[in-house]
FINU-968467 format. One record per residue: residue number from 1; residue in three letters; x, y, z of N, C-alpha, C in turn. Coordinates in Angstrom, 2 decimals. Layout:
BEGIN
NUM | ALA | X | Y | Z | X | Y | Z | X | Y | Z
...
This chain:
BEGIN
1 | ILE | 104.29 | 176.14 | 21.57 | 105.18 | 175.12 | 21.04 | 104.49 | 173.76 | 21.07
2 | GLY | 103.76 | 173.46 | 22.13 | 103.09 | 172.17 | 22.25 | 102.11 | 171.93 | 21.12
3 | VAL | 101.32 | 172.96 | 20.81 | 100.34 | 172.83 | 19.73 | 101.06 | 172.64 | 18.39
4 | LEU | 102.10 | 173.41 | 18.17 | 102.85 | 173.27 | 16.91 | 103.51 | 171.91 | 16.81
5 | SER | 104.04 | 171.41 | 17.92 | 104.66 | 170.08 | 17.91 | 103.64 | 169.00 | 17.57
6 | SER | 102.40 | 169.20 | 17.97 | 101.36 | 168.22 | 17.65 | 101.08 | 168.18 | 16.16
7 | ILE | 101.38 | 169.26 | 15.45 | 101.20 | 169.27 | 13.99 | 102.11 | 168.23 | 13.36
8 | THR | 103.33 | 168.11 | 13.86 | 104.25 | 167.10 | 13.33 | 103.67 | 165.70 | 13.50
9 | SER | 103.21 | 165.38 | 14.70 | 102.65 | 164.06 | 14.96 | 101.39 | 163.81 | 14.15
10 | ALA | 100.50 | 164.79 | 14.09 | 99.26 | 164.64 | 13.33 | 99.54 | 164.46 | 11.85
11 | THR | 100.44 | 165.27 | 11.32 | 100.80 | 165.16 | 9.90 | 101.43 | 163.81 | 9.62
12 | ALA | 102.32 | 163.36 | 10.51 | 102.96 | 162.05 | 10.31 | 101.92 | 160.94 | 10.31
13 | GLY | 100.98 | 160.99 | 11.21 | 99.94 | 159.98 | 11.27 | 99.06 | 159.98 | 10.03
14 | ILE | 98.62 | 161.15 | 9.63 | 97.76 | 161.26 | 8.45 | 98.50 | 160.83 | 7.20
15 | MET | 99.75 | 161.30 | 7.05 | 100.52 | 160.96 | 5.84 | 100.91 | 159.49 | 5.81
16 | SER | 101.06 | 158.86 | 6.95 | 101.33 | 157.42 | 6.98 | 100.16 | 156.67 | 6.35
17 | ILE | 98.95 | 157.11 | 6.67 | 97.76 | 156.49 | 6.07 | 97.71 | 156.77 | 4.58
18 | VAL | 97.94 | 158.04 | 4.21 | 97.92 | 158.42 | 2.78 | 98.98 | 157.64 | 2.01
19 | PHE | 100.20 | 157.60 | 2.54 | 101.27 | 156.87 | 1.85 | 100.98 | 155.38 | 1.77
20 | GLY | 100.35 | 154.83 | 2.80 | 99.97 | 153.43 | 2.78 | 98.96 | 153.14 | 1.68
21 | ILE | 97.99 | 154.03 | 1.53 | 96.97 | 153.86 | 0.50 | 97.58 | 153.97 | -0.89
22 | ILE | 98.38 | 155.00 | -1.12 | 98.95 | 155.16 | -2.47 | 99.98 | 154.09 | -2.78
23 | SER | 100.66 | 153.60 | -1.74 | 101.61 | 152.50 | -1.94 | 100.86 | 151.22 | -2.35
24 | SER | 99.71 | 150.98 | -1.74 | 98.93 | 149.78 | -2.08 | 98.35 | 149.88 | -3.49
25 | ARG | 98.32 | 151.08 | -4.04 | 97.82 | 151.29 | -5.41 | 98.94 | 151.33 | -6.44
26 | GLY | 100.14 | 150.94 | -6.01 | 101.23 | 150.79 | -6.97 | 102.28 | 151.89 | -6.98
27 | VAL | 102.12 | 152.92 | -6.16 | 103.14 | 153.96 | -6.10 | 104.34 | 153.37 | -5.37
28 | PRO | 105.52 | 153.40 | -6.00 | 106.69 | 152.77 | -5.37 | 107.16 | 153.50 | -4.11
29 | ASN | 107.73 | 152.71 | -3.19 | 108.28 | 153.29 | -1.97 | 109.34 | 154.34 | -2.27
30 | GLY | 110.06 | 154.16 | -3.36 | 111.10 | 155.13 | -3.73 | 110.56 | 156.53 | -3.90
31 | LEU | 109.41 | 156.65 | -4.54 | 108.81 | 157.97 | -4.73 | 108.40 | 158.57 | -3.38
32 | ILE | 107.85 | 157.73 | -2.52 | 107.45 | 158.20 | -1.20 | 108.68 | 158.64 | -0.40
33 | LEU | 109.78 | 157.90 | -0.53 | 111.01 | 158.28 | 0.16 | 111.56 | 159.61 | -0.36
34 | VAL | 111.46 | 159.83 | -1.65 | 111.91 | 161.10 | -2.23 | 111.07 | 162.25 | -1.66
35 | ILE | 109.76 | 162.03 | -1.55 | 108.88 | 163.05 | -0.96 | 109.33 | 163.35 | 0.47
36 | GLY | 109.67 | 162.31 | 1.23 | 110.15 | 162.51 | 2.60 | 111.45 | 163.30 | 2.65
37 | CYS | 112.38 | 162.95 | 1.77 | 113.65 | 163.69 | 1.72 | 113.42 | 165.15 | 1.35
38 | LEU | 112.54 | 165.39 | 0.39 | 112.24 | 166.77 | -0.01 | 111.56 | 167.53 | 1.13
39 | SER | 110.79 | 166.82 | 1.93 | 110.16 | 167.47 | 3.09 | 111.19 | 167.89 | 4.12
40 | PHE | 112.14 | 166.99 | 4.42 | 113.23 | 167.37 | 5.34 | 114.07 | 168.50 | 4.74
41 | PHE | 114.28 | 168.46 | 3.43 | 114.98 | 169.54 | 2.73 | 114.27 | 170.87 | 3.01
42 | MET | 112.94 | 170.87 | 2.87 | 112.18 | 172.11 | 3.04 | 112.23 | 172.64 | 4.46
43 | VAL | 112.32 | 171.77 | 5.45 | 112.41 | 172.23 | 6.84 | 113.60 | 173.18 | 6.99
44 | ALA | 114.76 | 172.76 | 6.49 | 115.96 | 173.59 | 6.60 | 115.96 | 174.73 | 5.59
45 | PHE | 115.49 | 174.45 | 4.38 | 115.54 | 175.45 | 3.30 | 114.73 | 176.70 | 3.65
46 | LEU | 113.60 | 176.51 | 4.30 | 112.81 | 177.68 | 4.70 | 113.59 | 178.61 | 5.62
47 | PHE | 114.40 | 178.03 | 6.50 | 115.21 | 178.85 | 7.39 | 116.38 | 179.51 | 6.65
48 | ILE | 116.84 | 178.86 | 5.58 | 117.92 | 179.46 | 4.78 | 117.40 | 180.67 | 4.02
49 | ILE | 116.23 | 180.53 | 3.41 | 115.73 | 181.64 | 2.57 | 115.05 | 182.74 | 3.38
50 | ILE | 114.62 | 182.42 | 4.59 | 114.01 | 183.44 | 5.47 | 114.70 | 183.35 | 6.83
51 | PRO | 115.94 | 183.84 | 6.92 | 116.69 | 183.70 | 8.17 | 116.22 | 184.63 | 9.30
52 | ASP | 115.60 | 185.74 | 8.94 | 115.16 | 186.70 | 9.95 | 113.86 | 186.21 | 10.58
53 | LEU | 113.95 | 185.77 | 11.83 | 112.78 | 185.21 | 12.49 | 111.67 | 186.23 | 12.70
54 | GLU | 111.99 | 187.51 | 12.60 | 110.96 | 188.55 | 12.70 | 110.02 | 188.49 | 11.51
55 | GLN | 110.47 | 187.93 | 10.39 | 109.64 | 187.81 | 9.19 | 108.74 | 186.57 | 9.23
56 | TRP | 108.96 | 185.72 | 10.19 | 108.19 | 184.48 | 10.28 | 106.81 | 184.76 | 10.87
57 | ASN | 105.86 | 183.91 | 10.45 | 104.51 | 183.99 | 11.00 | 104.01 | 182.56 | 11.28
58 | LEU | 102.81 | 182.47 | 11.75 | 102.25 | 181.18 | 12.11 | 102.17 | 180.22 | 10.92
59 | VAL | 101.84 | 180.74 | 9.75 | 101.72 | 179.89 | 8.56 | 103.05 | 179.23 | 8.23
60 | LEU | 104.15 | 179.98 | 8.27 | 105.46 | 179.40 | 7.98 | 105.84 | 178.35 | 9.02
61 | LEU | 105.54 | 178.61 | 10.27 | 105.82 | 177.63 | 11.31 | 105.01 | 176.36 | 11.11
62 | ILE | 103.76 | 176.50 | 10.71 | 102.93 | 175.33 | 10.44 | 103.53 | 174.51 | 9.30
63 | PHE | 104.03 | 175.20 | 8.26 | 104.68 | 174.49 | 7.15 | 105.90 | 173.70 | 7.64
64 | VAL | 106.72 | 174.33 | 8.48 | 107.92 | 173.65 | 9.00 | 107.52 | 172.38 | 9.74
65 | TYR | 106.56 | 172.50 | 10.65 | 106.14 | 171.33 | 11.44 | 105.46 | 170.28 | 10.55
66 | ALA | 104.71 | 170.72 | 9.54 | 104.06 | 169.77 | 8.63 | 105.10 | 169.04 | 7.77
67 | PHE | 106.08 | 169.77 | 7.26 | 107.16 | 169.11 | 6.49 | 107.89 | 168.10 | 7.36
68 | GLN | 108.13 | 168.45 | 8.60 | 108.79 | 167.53 | 9.52 | 107.93 | 166.27 | 9.70
69 | GLY | 106.62 | 166.44 | 9.78 | 105.71 | 165.31 | 9.93 | 105.69 | 164.42 | 8.69
70 | ILE | 105.72 | 165.02 | 7.52 | 105.75 | 164.23 | 6.29 | 107.04 | 163.42 | 6.23
71 | GLY | 108.15 | 164.06 | 6.53 | 109.43 | 163.36 | 6.56 | 109.43 | 162.24 | 7.57
72 | ARG | 108.87 | 162.50 | 8.73 | 108.82 | 161.50 | 9.78 | 107.98 | 160.29 | 9.37
73 | SER | 106.87 | 160.55 | 8.69 | 106.01 | 159.43 | 8.27 | 106.72 | 158.55 | 7.24
74 | THR | 107.53 | 159.14 | 6.37 | 108.26 | 158.32 | 5.40 | 109.34 | 157.51 | 6.09
75 | PHE | 109.95 | 158.08 | 7.14 | 110.97 | 157.33 | 7.89 | 110.32 | 156.13 | 8.58
76 | GLU | 109.19 | 156.36 | 9.23 | 108.54 | 155.29 | 9.98 | 107.88 | 154.25 | 9.08
77 | GLY | 107.46 | 154.64 | 7.88 | 106.73 | 153.72 | 7.02 | 107.53 | 153.22 | 5.83
78 | ALA | 107.66 | 154.08 | 4.84 | 108.26 | 153.66 | 3.56 | 109.72 | 153.22 | 3.69
79 | LEU | 110.49 | 153.93 | 4.50 | 111.90 | 153.56 | 4.65 | 112.05 | 152.18 | 5.27
80 | LYS | 111.30 | 151.95 | 6.33 | 111.39 | 150.65 | 7.00 | 110.84 | 149.54 | 6.10
81 | ALA | 109.81 | 149.84 | 5.31 | 109.28 | 148.85 | 4.36 | 110.33 | 148.54 | 3.30
82 | GLU | 111.04 | 149.54 | 2.85 | 112.09 | 149.33 | 1.84 | 113.23 | 148.49 | 2.41
83 | PHE | 113.61 | 148.74 | 3.64 | 114.64 | 147.92 | 4.28 | 114.18 | 146.47 | 4.39
84 | ALA | 112.90 | 146.27 | 4.69 | 112.37 | 144.91 | 4.82 | 112.40 | 144.17 | 3.48
85 | VAL | 112.23 | 144.90 | 2.38 | 112.26 | 144.28 | 1.05 | 113.68 | 143.97 | 0.63
86 | VAL | 114.58 | 144.90 | 0.85 | 115.94 | 144.78 | 0.33 | 116.80 | 143.81 | 1.13
87 | PHE | 116.65 | 143.81 | 2.45 | 117.52 | 142.98 | 3.28 | 116.82 | 141.68 | 3.66
88 | THR | 117.50 | 140.57 | 3.45 | 116.91 | 139.28 | 3.78 | 116.93 | 139.03 | 5.29
89 | GLU | 117.94 | 139.51 | 5.97 | 118.03 | 139.35 | 7.42 | 117.35 | 140.54 | 8.08
90 | LYS | 116.11 | 140.34 | 8.51 | 115.28 | 141.44 | 9.02 | 115.84 | 142.08 | 10.28
91 | GLU | 116.35 | 141.27 | 11.20 | 116.88 | 141.84 | 12.45 | 118.05 | 142.77 | 12.15
92 | GLY | 118.93 | 142.33 | 11.26 | 120.07 | 143.16 | 10.87 | 119.63 | 144.43 | 10.16
93 | ALA | 118.61 | 144.29 | 9.34 | 118.12 | 145.45 | 8.59 | 117.58 | 146.52 | 9.52
94 | PHE | 116.72 | 146.11 | 10.46 | 116.14 | 147.10 | 11.36 | 117.14 | 147.57 | 12.40
95 | GLY | 118.09 | 146.73 | 12.75 | 119.18 | 147.16 | 13.60 | 120.00 | 148.24 | 12.90
96 | ASN | 120.16 | 148.09 | 11.59 | 120.88 | 149.07 | 10.78 | 120.13 | 150.40 | 10.77
97 | VAL | 118.80 | 150.35 | 10.66 | 118.00 | 151.58 | 10.69 | 118.19 | 152.29 | 12.02
98 | ILE | 118.11 | 151.54 | 13.11 | 118.27 | 152.14 | 14.44 | 119.67 | 152.71 | 14.61
99 | PHE | 120.68 | 151.96 | 14.16 | 122.06 | 152.44 | 14.27 | 122.27 | 153.73 | 13.47
100 | GLN | 121.78 | 153.76 | 12.21 | 121.94 | 154.95 | 11.38 | 121.20 | 156.15 | 11.98
101 | ASN | 119.99 | 155.92 | 12.46 | 119.21 | 157.00 | 13.05 | 119.91 | 157.54 | 14.30
102 | GLY | 120.39 | 156.65 | 15.15 | 121.09 | 157.08 | 16.36 | 122.38 | 157.83 | 16.04
103 | SER | 123.11 | 157.35 | 15.04 | 124.36 | 158.00 | 14.65 | 124.12 | 159.41 | 14.13
104 | VAL | 123.15 | 159.55 | 13.25 | 122.86 | 160.87 | 12.68 | 122.32 | 161.81 | 13.75
105 | THR | 121.51 | 161.30 | 14.65 | 120.99 | 162.13 | 15.74 | 122.12 | 162.62 | 16.62
106 | THR | 123.06 | 161.75 | 16.94 | 124.21 | 162.13 | 17.75 | 125.03 | 163.21 | 17.05
107 | ILE | 125.31 | 163.00 | 15.78 | 126.07 | 163.99 | 15.01 | 125.32 | 165.31 | 14.98
108 | GLY | 124.01 | 165.25 | 14.76 | 123.20 | 166.48 | 14.72 | 123.25 | 167.26 | 16.02
109 | PHE | 123.09 | 166.56 | 17.14 | 123.15 | 167.23 | 18.44 | 124.54 | 167.83 | 18.68
110 | PHE | 125.57 | 167.09 | 18.30 | 126.93 | 167.59 | 18.47 | 127.15 | 168.86 | 17.64
111 | LEU | 126.77 | 168.79 | 16.35 | 126.97 | 169.95 | 15.48 | 126.15 | 171.15 | 15.94
112 | ALA | 124.91 | 170.90 | 16.34 | 124.05 | 172.01 | 16.77 | 124.63 | 172.75 | 17.96
113 | SER | 125.39 | 172.05 | 18.77 | 125.95 | 172.70 | 19.96 | 127.41 | 173.11 | 19.81
114 | HIS | 128.05 | 172.79 | 18.66 | 129.47 | 173.10 | 18.52 | 129.82 | 173.93 | 17.28
115 | LEU | 128.85 | 174.36 | 16.51 | 129.14 | 175.22 | 15.36 | 129.03 | 176.67 | 15.80
116 | TYR | 130.14 | 177.21 | 16.24 | 130.16 | 178.56 | 16.79 | 130.46 | 179.60 | 15.72
117 | CYS | 130.13 | 180.85 | 16.02 | 130.48 | 181.99 | 15.18 | 130.78 | 183.17 | 16.09
118 | LYS | 131.24 | 184.28 | 15.50 | 131.74 | 185.38 | 16.32 | 130.83 | 186.60 | 16.38
119 | THR | 130.11 | 186.87 | 15.29 | 129.30 | 188.07 | 15.24 | 127.83 | 187.71 | 15.03
120 | GLU | 126.97 | 188.20 | 15.89 | 125.55 | 187.88 | 15.79 | 124.99 | 188.40 | 14.46
121 | SER | 124.23 | 187.54 | 13.79 | 123.59 | 187.89 | 12.52 | 122.39 | 186.98 | 12.32
122 | ALA | 121.81 | 187.03 | 11.12 | 120.65 | 186.19 | 10.83 | 120.99 | 184.71 | 10.93
123 | TYR | 122.24 | 184.35 | 10.61 | 122.65 | 182.95 | 10.65 | 123.58 | 182.64 | 11.83
124 | CYS | 123.84 | 183.62 | 12.64 | 124.68 | 183.44 | 13.83 | 123.84 | 183.85 | 15.03
125 | ILE | 123.26 | 182.84 | 15.68 | 122.23 | 183.07 | 16.68 | 122.74 | 182.72 | 18.08
126 | LYS | 122.34 | 183.55 | 19.03 | 122.71 | 183.31 | 20.42 | 121.74 | 182.30 | 21.02
127 | TYR | 122.29 | 181.19 | 21.51 | 121.49 | 180.18 | 22.20 | 121.33 | 180.61 | 23.65
128 | TYR | 120.12 | 180.55 | 24.15 | 119.88 | 180.93 | 25.53 | 120.47 | 179.92 | 26.50
129 | ALA | 120.54 | 178.68 | 26.10 | 121.03 | 177.62 | 27.00 | 122.47 | 177.84 | 27.42
130 | ASP | 123.32 | 178.25 | 26.46 | 124.74 | 178.43 | 26.81 | 125.23 | 179.86 | 26.63
131 | GLY | 124.40 | 180.73 | 26.06 | 124.78 | 182.12 | 25.88 | 125.80 | 182.37 | 24.78
132 | LEU | 126.13 | 181.32 | 24.00 | 127.12 | 181.43 | 22.93 | 126.44 | 181.63 | 21.58
133 | LEU | 127.23 | 182.15 | 20.63 | 126.73 | 182.33 | 19.27 | 126.97 | 181.06 | 18.46
134 | HIS | 125.93 | 180.59 | 17.79 | 126.00 | 179.35 | 17.01 | 125.69 | 179.63 | 15.54
135 | ASN | 126.48 | 179.00 | 14.66 | 126.31 | 179.16 | 13.22 | 125.24 | 178.17 | 12.74
136 | VAL | 124.03 | 178.66 | 12.53 | 122.95 | 177.77 | 12.10 | 122.96 | 177.56 | 10.59
137 | LEU | 123.60 | 178.44 | 9.84 | 123.64 | 178.29 | 8.38 | 124.35 | 177.01 | 7.98
138 | ILE | 125.48 | 176.71 | 8.60 | 126.21 | 175.49 | 8.26 | 125.33 | 174.27 | 8.55
139 | PHE | 124.65 | 174.29 | 9.68 | 123.76 | 173.19 | 10.05 | 122.64 | 173.05 | 9.02
140 | GLU | 122.05 | 174.17 | 8.62 | 120.96 | 174.14 | 7.64 | 121.45 | 173.63 | 6.28
141 | ILE | 122.62 | 174.06 | 5.87 | 123.19 | 173.60 | 4.59 | 123.46 | 172.10 | 4.65
142 | LEU | 123.96 | 171.63 | 5.77 | 124.21 | 170.18 | 5.92 | 122.91 | 169.38 | 5.80
143 | ILE | 121.83 | 169.89 | 6.36 | 120.54 | 169.19 | 6.26 | 120.07 | 169.15 | 4.82
144 | VAL | 120.16 | 170.28 | 4.13 | 119.76 | 170.35 | 2.72 | 120.62 | 169.40 | 1.88
145 | LEU | 121.91 | 169.42 | 2.11 | 122.83 | 168.56 | 1.36 | 122.55 | 167.09 | 1.65
146 | CYS | 122.34 | 166.75 | 2.90 | 122.05 | 165.35 | 3.26 | 120.75 | 164.87 | 2.64
147 | ALA | 119.75 | 165.73 | 2.58 | 118.48 | 165.35 | 1.95 | 118.70 | 165.03 | 0.47
148 | PHE | 119.48 | 165.86 | -0.19 | 119.79 | 165.65 | -1.61 | 120.61 | 164.37 | -1.79
149 | LEU | 121.63 | 164.19 | -0.97 | 122.48 | 163.00 | -1.07 | 121.71 | 161.72 | -0.72
150 | ALA | 120.74 | 161.83 | 0.18 | 119.92 | 160.66 | 0.52 | 119.14 | 160.17 | -0.69
151 | ILE | 118.63 | 161.09 | -1.49 | 117.91 | 160.71 | -2.71 | 118.86 | 160.01 | -3.67
152 | LEU | 120.03 | 160.61 | -3.91 | 121.00 | 159.99 | -4.82 | 121.47 | 158.63 | -4.28
153 | GLY | 121.70 | 158.56 | -2.97 | 122.13 | 157.31 | -2.37 | 121.07 | 156.23 | -2.47
154 | TYR | 119.81 | 156.61 | -2.30 | 118.72 | 155.64 | -2.43 | 118.67 | 155.10 | -3.86
155 | TRP | 118.72 | 156.00 | -4.84 | 118.67 | 155.55 | -6.24 | 119.83 | 154.62 | -6.56
156 | ARG | 121.01 | 154.93 | -6.06 | 122.18 | 154.08 | -6.31 | 122.01 | 152.72 | -5.62
157 | ALA | 121.57 | 152.72 | -4.39 | 121.36 | 151.47 | -3.66 | 120.30 | 150.61 | -4.34
158 | LYS | 119.25 | 151.26 | -4.83 | 118.19 | 150.52 | -5.52 | 118.73 | 149.91 | -6.81
159 | TRP | 119.57 | 150.64 | -7.53 | 120.18 | 150.13 | -8.76 | 121.05 | 148.91 | -8.45
160 | ILE | 121.84 | 149.02 | -7.39 | 122.71 | 147.90 | -6.99 | 121.85 | 146.69 | -6.60
161 | TYR | 120.78 | 146.94 | -5.85 | 119.90 | 145.84 | -5.43 | 119.29 | 145.14 | -6.65
162 | LYS | 118.79 | 145.92 | -7.59 | 118.19 | 145.32 | -8.80 | 119.23 | 144.54 | -9.60
163 | ARG | 120.42 | 145.08 | -9.67 | 121.50 | 144.42 | -10.40 | 121.86 | 143.09 | -9.74
164 | GLU | 121.86 | 143.05 | -8.42 | 122.18 | 141.81 | -7.70 | 121.08 | 140.76 | -7.87
165 | GLN | 119.89 | 141.17 | -8.22 | 118.78 | 140.23 | -8.39 | 118.77 | 139.59 | -9.77
166 | GLU | 119.57 | 140.11 | -10.70 | 119.60 | 139.57 | -12.06 | 120.24 | 138.18 | -12.05
167 | PRO | 119.74 | 137.30 | -12.92 | 120.32 | 135.94 | -12.98 | 121.76 | 135.96 | -13.50
168 | ILE | 122.54 | 135.01 | -13.01 | 123.93 | 134.88 | -13.43 | 124.05 | 133.59 | -14.24
169 | VAL | 124.64 | 133.72 | -15.42 | 124.84 | 132.57 | -16.30 | 126.32 | 132.50 | -16.64
170 | GLY | 126.94 | 131.40 | -16.32 | 128.36 | 131.23 | -16.63 | 129.24 | 132.27 | -15.96
171 | GLY | 128.86 | 132.70 | -14.74 | 129.68 | 133.67 | -14.02 | 129.44 | 135.11 | -14.44
172 | ARG | 128.52 | 135.32 | -15.40 | 128.23 | 136.69 | -15.86 | 126.73 | 136.97 | -15.77
173 | ARG | 126.39 | 138.19 | -15.53 | 124.99 | 138.58 | -15.48 | 124.42 | 138.57 | -16.90
174 | ILE | 123.14 | 138.23 | -17.02 | 122.48 | 138.18 | -18.32 | 122.66 | 139.49 | -19.06
175 | GLU | 122.50 | 140.61 | -18.35 | 122.62 | 141.91 | -18.98 | 123.98 | 142.10 | -19.63
176 | ASP | 125.06 | 141.63 | -18.96 | 126.41 | 141.75 | -19.50 | 126.59 | 140.90 | -20.76
177 | ILE | 125.94 | 139.75 | -20.79 | 126.05 | 138.85 | -21.95 | 125.35 | 139.47 | -23.14
178 | VAL | 124.14 | 140.06 | -22.92 | 123.37 | 140.66 | -23.99 | 124.10 | 141.86 | -24.57
179 | LEU | 124.71 | 142.65 | -23.72 | 125.41 | 143.85 | -24.19 | 126.70 | 143.44 | -24.84
């Protein structure tokens, strides 16, 4: 587990450098954020499509940890850079990032320990810590759904931000006057 966990950190570090380089060459943070969301999507999606852990091998585990690292690098880099651009009050912006991250982490830990099921199956797994059966499919679907909604939410927020930056003439935005 220790070696596999280091894959996440190594991938995050390497991809932070890669994303920094491509960002400096004009690739927008939005595209990098979408890559991060898709990486988090893949972490859960692999478990949805291959629920039987007996079918897993080292290569699939490496992919899971690498996808987690890519997602982590976008959170630490591109997401925080985007917050710095969009929000004028930097302390509030980064406080918002910390608050959102803490909230989602709390919800995740709560759901992971409280989504029970009755019959052991590929998606109903017995946790050794408490000896109870937990429904991992619902958790995995929530992760996939949140990754998808994060992309849509980012695009919507970016649209709103750009719209707010448009000049206002006579109480109306230029775009509204032209149309």
